[in-house]
Phi, psi and omega in degrees: 000137181291132180240111185299319182296316178296318181296316180294323176296317178301316179296316182296321183280336184248349178094132182297319182298316180298317180296317181293318181294320179292320178298320179293320178298314180296325177295319178296324177296313182295326182277354179085007181291318180294320180294326178290332175282347180236071182293164183269020174225146175235121193271352180271143181256137177298127195267002191246135175275165179298319181296321178293322179297318181295339181257005184292156179270349179289148187241127173270197178291328179206167182276313182192178177306317186286346181273350186282142179234034179290133176304132182291137180233108184268036180296141180298335180304322178303312181295316182297315180296319180293321182295326175304314183287315185290343177259020171084023177240162180223144175267126183257131175055036177061029180210273188294145179246131177231148175285143177286147174291145180281343176232149179049045190293335179280352187233002184260125179291127186288343183270306182250001174066019173295138181253120178282147181284113183278354181259358180275140177296144187299336180286351185265003182267147168257087191291343182253032177300131183291346182294328181202156183263116183292345178299335176295324177288318182292330190302311180298323185281002166284335179066025175295334182295342180296335180296324178297320179289315182296319181291324174295316176306313184289308189289335182248015176054045178262181174219098180251030178301319182298318181292309185297311180293328177294323177298313180296316180298319179298316180298316181297320180296326186268344186242109179276151185305125178065016177243144175090173187289344185276005173248006180293313185254118178294331177296317178300321177298317181299316178298316180301314180301312182298323180282327173296318180298319176302316183292316184287331174290321179299318181259027185298330181264003180288139178292343179282342174274078183288167177303317182294315181291321177302311181296324180295314181293314182290331174296318178295317177300315179303314180295320181290324174297319178298321177298313179301312183298323181290339184242019181300326185298331179298309181291325180297325183269317193246341182230055187280076180210217181297340179299307185293329178290322175297314182296315179295325178297317179300317179293316181300311182296314179300317184291327175293314188284335184230068182293346180289342178295137186306320185273356191303313183298315179293315181296321181297312180297316181296313183292322178296318179297319179296315180299315181296317181292314185287322179295319177295322181285317189278332176263119185286169184293343177263006177091356178277168189243143190293346179271000177051048184216126179293318183289322177292330175295321177295325175304315178296321178303314180294319180294320177298317181299316179296314181297314181297319182292314179296320179297313180297319180296337184240024173059041175247137181239129175279163174304142185300335180297328180295316179293324177296318180293325177297317179296317178297320176302313180300317181299320178292310185295319179295324180293339181255007188259136174282122186288344181280317183239357177078008183277151169243169173308140179282055192259138177084177182300133181224102182262017176077013185285131166213092192300320186234082182284096189251020179206174180263007181292158177300149179307325184279358180271112183273350190300316181300318182288322179293320179296318181296315179296315181303312182291332179291341180242021174082026178240171174228153171200151181050045190288351180291343178226137173261113181276153189298333180308319182305317183292319181293325176285350183073025182268125174283133182304130189294136176243024181296160178272001178297144178300143178292139178286123181225158177294134181279135173279153180088206186266150177220147179236127173238082196291328186294327174259350179079042176254131179232126187228157172218130181231134168229193187296332186240346186226160174219128180242128184231125183231140177248123175204101181194176174275171181253102174285336178230166185298133179283148175259347183222148176263078197225023186298145185071015174302141181236121176255130181236136181233140170235116188057239180257016183256120176276085193277338168237116196227165172286139183290346178096195188248314183070273182220147173277331185236100178201195183291157186298324181296317180292317178298319180300321181293306188285320179275340183276194188282332189297333182268015181235157182272079186205204187247137168242155169249121189051231177254018181281135166289162180293335175231167180266126182287127174257195179289151176052240184262018187268137169242141180247154186060062184297138179299152182235136178272126177260327183205142173200116182205158178235154174222146183221130176239184178294337186246352189202144165254134180224133173248138173230126179216149177220149184223162164255131184207180173061035181301329183286359172282351181125339178199157175297136178250133183264116182244134178237135177233133173240129179239125178241132176244112180293141176264353183256344176211161183279083187209140172241140174240124183238123179240124178243135181228136169266112188265357174251142181290142179180154182265069182244155164272118177278125185240115176262121190251138177229135180241085185272163171283166183295334181280357190304308187295333179279342183252330190230161170244148177220137179209158183214151173230156178268189184291346176263013180063026176265134180299140176254123178288132179290143174255128181257120186235153175293135180217184182221151174230132178243105180279332179218160185298133177086358178236147175210146176237146179285133180227187179238132180258146173251126181232133172252123182248141174209147172269354173278180186258015185211138173229130174241123186239140175244128173242125183216157178286139179292000000 
């Protein structure tokens, strides 16, 4: 049923112009105007032969397979990962493995085997249908799995040119220009282009990369770049996040490498301007990222590394602000990173993306990507180990006299995104309390992440899936999967369609204080407007410096007949290592309620866990968490 108040709130929070422009765009899709602007033929021919390409002066990350001097690593992991692929299986979102369909393999969903229509124009799809998640279809067509084959090829002196080039050739044969599900998302196209370019440069001297096949692949890349360029305004207006930076990167890289293309000069200037503008806009002055997501921030880290390296190799310089924002990003991410395992809080939307998997480290280990970006701009971090990414980018390990970037001990404030942290030798405390400069993906304000050594013992529940049933989306994107406060069963914000939240929480206060014996955070928010009125919530977190103990006090400062629910999402080892207890405002003990919950470490996977909840009809809960 249409709700005028919700609609007006949505307009107020997102801007009338944005709402009108998006409505007009969707109308153009329904009327066929967008499809007419995106015909299924591209009349320009890729102008360069393979022989001319091999003699070009433009520089990629490397010349060919034979030019690489990466130290050989005969780890069994290379063989195991490659065998999964070579035996007709694929790893999805850096975790789950599914067998490929023997027919229509580029269009068959691996979970329910639904086959997408490859002859339908891309504007005719409802890509976010709750019946199935289209990201499963897109995942293979990113071609990230080729890195496992290429790295196995290199480290074990194999030759899988026939397989790799055959995969690309098969996709081109099955996917016609602007037809099918693989042209819906320009970001997906951009990732595919960047990974194809990596593959053809690696096998550039292979006799299997014939003149005919080279022209076929580059013609397809050319057409896909043209598609991205023709639809850039959509991402610039409506998806102003990692999507537009990925798309601009694909255009930028292509235009550098193939300046003979008629549009290259214009595309290069345009994409460089977009990158400079978006990086400055999307990375805040404190180094945090506008999507409030650690994994999406790493996506930007990888794209920055590629852009900086290609630019340097071809004597292109970005505006100095871009390099400054990259350094600030590194300082934030390193400050939140566990140096033992490379993990950060599993905070924010996590769709399992790792565009360029250039090492054998676990997906959750951020150190290789952070090290590569740092070295690309003359910095160092995690210098005790040289990760393989550096070699593939052709980056010489930095020997600059600049101080190494390290995690700061003590308290840190990242006010623009509302992150407040405290680190000592054994623990890390991470708190979120801020306003939303960009649309939030989770209703999770005042979330508290707690670490002991390398164990994230109180954690974010994760993402799981973007497109599934409403109950599941409500759990993972809502308040229940976070270590914070709910009133009754209300999320802190009201869930709207797709990725939209209405009645966005507001930060009233957020500050830290530190003494010789204690770190203390105090924050308060307005939330739960859809209960009938804004509710004022205050959280105080104290971390003792003299004993392994946290004290958390939550207060409902507005009168109301609610059950205040304090939620905790611990790891399975929690009870053997820690104690937890709570009292209400009358100093009466609150018995913990143990409930079934879920944890999603990677996209598309979830494991059943146990949640601890303290409920009270009073307006205050004080909880102590301490080491046994």
